[in-house]
Every structure is written in C-alpha cells, then in structure tokens.
Residue, then its C-alpha position, 0 to 999 in steps of 0.5 A: m283318701t284320708l288326706f282328701r278327707a282331712l283337706l275337706n275337714l269332713p265330719p267323722e260320720a260323713s263319707l266322700s260319697d255323701v259329698f258327691r251325692s249332695f245337691a250342691c256338688r251335683l249342681s257344681l258338676l253341671a256348671v262345670v259341664a256348662v262351662w265346657v259345653v256352653d262357653p264354646f257355643v257362645d264364643a262361636l255364635m257371638l264372637g264368630e270364632g270358628t264353629w262350636l265344634q272347633q271351640l269345643f274340641h280344639p280350644e285355644a290354650a287361653e280358653i283351656y286355662f280360663r275354662s279349667t280355672l273357672s271349673l275348679l272354682i265352681l267345683l271348689i264352691g260346690v264341695t265347700s258348700t257341701v262340706s259346710s252343709l254336712r257339718v251343720q247337719s252333723q252339729k244339728q244331729a249332735l245337738m239333737m242327740e245331746r238334747e235327747k240325752l239331757s231330756q233322758v237325764i232330766q226325765f230319770a233324774p232322782e232329784c227334782v228338776k223344774t223351771v219356774a216363771r217370774d210370777g211363780t208359774l211352774m213351766e216344767m217338772n220332771p217325774a222326781g219333782l212330781n213325786i215330791v209334790e204328789a202329782d200323778s202327771l205334769g198336767e196337774v201342776q203345770g201352769q199353776s203357781v208353785y207358791d201354792l205348794i210352799a208351806p205358808e211359813h216359808r212362802q215369802l222366803y221362796i218368793d224373795f228367793n225367786a226374785r233374786i234368781f230373776a235378778g241374775k243371782s244363783e242361790q240355794i234355799e231350804y223350805d217345806v212343801i205341802g204336796l197335793k195329798g197333804t204330805r209335808k216334806s223338807v226340800e233343798s233347792h239350788a237355782v240358776p237363771l235361764h237367759d234368752n238370746d238377748g241375755k234376758v232372764i226368762a225362767h229360773l232352773a232349779m234342782t231340788r232334792d227331798i231332805t226330809r229323812a236327812k232332817q228327821m235324822a239330824a233332828r233325832l241325833s240332835y235330840q239324843a245329843s241334848h236329851d236324856l233318853l229315859t225321861g225325855l228331859i234335857n241332859r246335863h250338857e244341854f242344861e249347862r248350855r241353857v244356864e250359860t245363855s241365862l247368865a249372858l242374859a243376866i249380864t245383859d239386862k241385869s235380870t235374876h234367874a234360879v237353878f234347882f238341884i234335886d236329889a231323890d232321897q230314897f232312889k237307891v233303896i227302891n232301885d236295890t230292893c225292886g230292881h233297875l226296872a223299878g228304878d227307871q220307872l221311878l225316875k220317869q215319874l219323878g221327871e213328870i212331877i218336876r215338869d208339872q210343878v214348874r213353869q212352862q218356860d222352865s228347863v227341867a233336866r236329868l243330870g244323871g243317876d237320881e239327880f235332876a235340875v231345873l233352870l228358872q229364867y227370869c225368876a225373882e228370889i221369892e218366886a224361886r223359893e215358893l216354886a222350890e217348896k211347891l216342888r218339894s211338897a209335891i214329891d213328898e206327897f208322892n208314893f211310888p207304887w210297885e208290884g203291890r207295894q207303896f214306897k215313900v219318896t222325898a227329895s233334897i233340893g239345892v237352890v241358887i239365885f244368880d244374876q250379873s254378879d255371877a261370873q261362871v256357869s261352873d260356879i253356879l252349878r257347883d253352888a247348886d250341888t253344894a246346897c243340895y248336898m247340904a240339904k241331904e246332910q241336914g236330914r233330907n226332904r228339905i230345901q237349902e238355899h246357897r249362901r256365899d258366906d255359909d261356913v258349911t258351904a265353904r267346907h263342902q266346897g273345900e272338900m270338892h276341891w280336894v276330890s279333884t286334887i287327890h285324883e291328880g295327886i295320885e296320878q302325878r305322885r304328889f303324895i309322899i310318905v313320912g314316918q312317926v316313931i312308936e316307942a317301946l316303953a318296956d326296958d327290955e323291949h328293943s323293937r322299934h315301930v314306925e307309922l307311915l303317914i301320908r302328906y300332900r306336896n303342894e306346888d310351892g313345896s309345902l306339905a298339906p296334912p292328912g286332915a286337909f284331904l282325908p275327910a274329902a277322900e272318906r266322904y266321896g269314896i276315894s279313900a280306898k284308891l288313896d290307901r292303894y297308893v300308900l301301900v304300893a309307895a310304902l313297899e317301894h320305899l322299903r325295897q329301895v331303902p333297906e336301911l329302914l328295915q335295919v332300923f325299924n321292926t314294924f311299919s304301920i299303914n292306916l286303912s280307911g273304913l271304906t277300904l275294908g268294905d272294898s271287895d277289890f282291896l283284899p285281893f290287891a293287898s294279898e297280891q302285894m304281900t305275896n309278891f314281897p314275902e320278905l316284907s309282909g312280916r314287917i307290915c302292920f295294918e291299922i284299922t279303926e274300931t268304928a270301921a271294924i265293928s260296922n261289919l265285924q264278919r268282913a273285918t275278921q275275914f280281912i284280918e285273918q287272910l292277911q295275917s296268914l301272909g304274915c301281916r299284923f293288925a292294930l285296932d286304932d282309936f280303941g275306946s271311942g265306941l260304945s261297945s268297944f270291950g264287947y267287940l274286942k274279943n272277936l277281933p283277931v288283932d295284934y295291937v290295940k291303940i288306946d284312943g288319944s282322947f283318954v291318954r291326953d288328959m289322964a294325968k289330971d283326969p281320974i276317969d281317963l286314967a281308969m279307962v287307959r288302965s282298963i283297956n291296957e289290962l283287958a288287951h293284955l288279958m286277951g294276948k294283945r299288945t297296947v299302944a297309947e296315942f297322943v303322948e305329948d310329954d315325958a310325964c305322960k310317957q312315964l305314967l303309961k310306963r308304970l301302967g304297963v302300956d307297951f308302946a307310946q306314940g305322939y309328939g312327946v315321943a317323936k314328930p312325923m318326919p321324912l323317911a330319909e331323916l328318920v333313917a339318919q336319926y335313928a340309925l345313930v341311936s341304934q348304933q349307940e344302943 
C-alpha cells in the first residue's frame, strides 16, 4: 500500500479511497467496462465476427491484448487525473491556510502593516497601524490619502519615498505622523513594492513601527550627555564641541568669535555658610542671569563647580567687551537671598577673542581660564582680556604646565632627592646635618630647580602630594644607603604650608615614622614661620605628635613675619632657621646684624638651636660663629649635590676627623 502511494505520489492528506471515489477514477472504470462490453458488441454487429456473447466470453488473444491495454491506459489516465486533481486541491488548501495564517499574523502583529497605492491612497492597514493613527476602524482611513496623516514638514519626504517604492526600490524612512485625535508620533517604515502577475508595481507594502518612546529616550540621553542637569545649561563637553565648530568657521570665513570664562567670587562662602542647597540655588540663578545678558544665539555653559562659560559666535572685539561688562555689572547688582539674608555676589570674567590665527581649541580654553584666574588674582569683580604678550599670563600658563608635569613626575618617579650640608659652627660640635631637597629630572637629563615647580604646587594645592613623595623617597634612601646614616646625624625635610593643613598628612607621616622607628630620631621637619602662625593650634598639634615619635622640627625663614618673636615661644620647635634676607648682608648692614643677633639670643634663651641661611662666603660664616649661631647653611658652606656624591665627599672628611 505504501509503495502504491509512493508510485502515485499522493499528497500526505489524501488516501487511496479518495482516489477511487473521485469522479475521474469512476469515469475511467466505466470506460473500462465499456471496452469489455461494448467493444464485443461492435465487433459482432459491424464486423460479423460471431455473436456478442461469443466475443464477450470467448475473445481471441489479440482482442484480449487490445482490450487489456486500452483498459490499463484508461485507468492510468483516470488515476493520474485524480492524483493531479487531489494535489491541486491540496495546494489550494495549503495556500488558503498560509493566507489565513498570514492574515492572522498581520492582524495581530504588534507593528503596523499597510499597503499604499501610487497616489498615496491607503488600501489596507492592520489594527496596530490603526492604533498609531488613532482610528477606531479601518473604514475611517481606508481609501483616504496617507499624506494627510504625515506631519507637514515630513510630507514631501514621504511623497518622494512612495515614488521611489513604485520605481521598484526597497527603502526605509523615519517621519512623524499626526493621528486623527491630534497626537504626534515618530515612526520608522520599511517598504517594498508589490507586483502583479505582469511584474507591474501595484502597491507598496510597508511595515511601520512606533519609535516615539525610543526617540524620546534618545533625546533625553543626548540632552543629559550634553547638558548640566542642575542649571539646564550645556556642559563642558558640549561647550568644547561648539568652540571647535566656531574655530572651524573662523578658519573658513575669517570670522571673529569670543569666549568668556566666568567664576563666581563668593560661591564658596555661601555654599559653606548656608549649605549645598543654597549653593545649588545660587548656581541656577547665576545661570539664568548669564543667559539673560548675552545674545540669544550665544552658548552658555556650566563647566563645573562655580565656573561658567559663554561662546559668542560672530562677535567683534568691541561688542565682546561691552557684553562682558554688561554681564559683570548684572551679576554685581544681584543679591542672593537665602533664609532672610542677602548675600553679595560678584564674578571674575576672563575674555578671549579668537579668529583663524588660533589653531587649537585647548589653547583658547586655556587662555580664557588664565584670563579668568588673573581677574580673580587682581581683586575679583573685574574683566581680564587675554593678551599673548602679557608676562603675568605667561607665568600663569607656565604654572599650569607644571601642574600636569608634577603629577606625571610623581607617577614616573622623575623627582630626585639632593642634599645640602648644614655645617656646625661651634668648635666642639661634631654633628653634621643635611637638608634633603627636591629636583625634577627633565627628559634630557637636566635638573629643574624647586623654584620652577614649587610655586605651581603651592598655588594649585598639590604640594602635600609632593611632600608625601619626598618623605617616602627620603626614607627609602636612608634605608638603602646606610652610609648616609654613618656620615650625617640629622636629615631635614621641608613641609609646605598646605601640608600642615592637610588632615590626612599627619596620620600618614606618623605611620611612616612608626614603621621606621630607627629613622624617626634622625628626621627634622622644616616648616615656614608663615605656615606655622597661620594656624598656630594645628601647627602645635602637628609638631607635638611627630616629636612624640622622635622627630625634630625647625622653624624656617624666621624673622620674615611681623609678629615673629611673639609666636616663637608658643611653637615647640627644636631649631630656628634665621631668614636669609638678614644673613646675606649683615656684614655691611647694622640693622640686619642686630636682627640676626637678636633672633639668635632669643632662640637660645628659649632653648632652641639656630641655623643661619644664605651663608655665601667665609667672612659671613666667621661673623655668625662670633655671634654664637649654631649652624650655617648656604653656598658658602656647601652646594646641593646628589646623595651619592655627598656620601663620597663627606665620608672622607669624617675619616680625617
């Protein structure tokens, strides 16, 4: 049976009984009967070959062969016709089922499926599409022009899109639709042409999805990426991008543009006094003031903290100055109210005018920042225009260069330690001190003196980080080169004023001294008089805690302050370093000599030892010795030198002694 089905190639759902019940098969069976019944009758009647019964029941062999062959042929034709009919019927049923499935898929598809005629008439649309255009039934929109549903500014775009589909192309497009109830939505449509049997395009079939939420989310993300969330102004990244665009315009059309950097002078006071909520409110109001004072086409940004910036495209130099003054004046007139109090607010503004001669965005922003800093440094509430030939500007930019260089130098260990000997002046004093100093090794191997980078470290708050580096490097040297401990008794390390105020440095230094107790008694920290008296209580606590671990302290540059003597008795230091401005000329200036004598005597009276700085010749050293000063330091005693050379030179001296 299976073999017979295979030979007939029946459709899976058809059975053999279906074949035999078919009209064609029954007709072929009747034809076979006719062959065996009618043909004998014809032969007997027309050919006279015996009687009909003789031909029917006793045919000759040739007749049997002929009738059998003809019968098989008739049956084959009947069965073949039946099987073909069954296959066609099966294919039609399968096609109808596929169409029904497709209809169901389209009907319940989550995205719009529609067909559109050449003139834009809507032919078909599924419920998802009706939902997009806010139609309750297909009848509301079928036969109507889809162009009427397209947002006016996108209508021509869609008309051209439809024309390209009817030209045989498959395309994708984004556009906005306005529903029957007025709701605007963004959609994305993929369309292909539909052809008839002759290959002619009769409609365009499109699958369209609602991308309104996706576009809104993308817009929100884009806004958040380019705007400051507190003030609603653009952020630094977006501001720099717009400056870059303006610079490209300047190069293209030789136009002039301007950048303002604005720093709120009293923000920190208000933020610290009234809290962050007040600070945030102040920043919002300042942003509104700035936006109101500049031109509508100008870009206003909050760069971070209390720093704002303005980009003025196509702005002449005179107009930029006028707008800067207008802005400064508006902020100066503003009083910030908070909880019944009024706070005066001013701003320092840096101005940069740039054109095609400015090659880098980073240079423009750096110059604006420098000008703003200079305005702040010169008294605040003022405008400073950047000028390339300004010495102060050049100095500030040099400091800015050193800021990044210091960070890199610490990471790459490019700072090295050198030592300058402090010589004992008393004949019976055999202790030898050395002050550990820092140098920066340039890429060419040359050494940059501390005067090149320390001002930048102090000004930009990174001196404490540098002091940590020096302390760790010094302790490493002392452990790795024990000869230093054999030649020298005390090693002095300078600490900046910012380091004294750094709450994290004291625990750090205490930990270092605790870890190396054999070295703590050999370390002497030098702090400046100015730094010490600026916060006497903190300085005293700092000194006493490290002294308890064995460290000693020297008060550097003593005598430079207005109230030096009054504070000295309150500071538990071990050494007083007499300011070099008195020592240098004391041999020919009686006032300087009197100052050195007074400081030395007072220090001894308080039980402190003295060190004279800037000793540049032997005559000065001898004079200090007669005055009873304990130690001398300066180029007249010894120049700073690498620690290896220092050990080699003074080890020989120690042996001779």
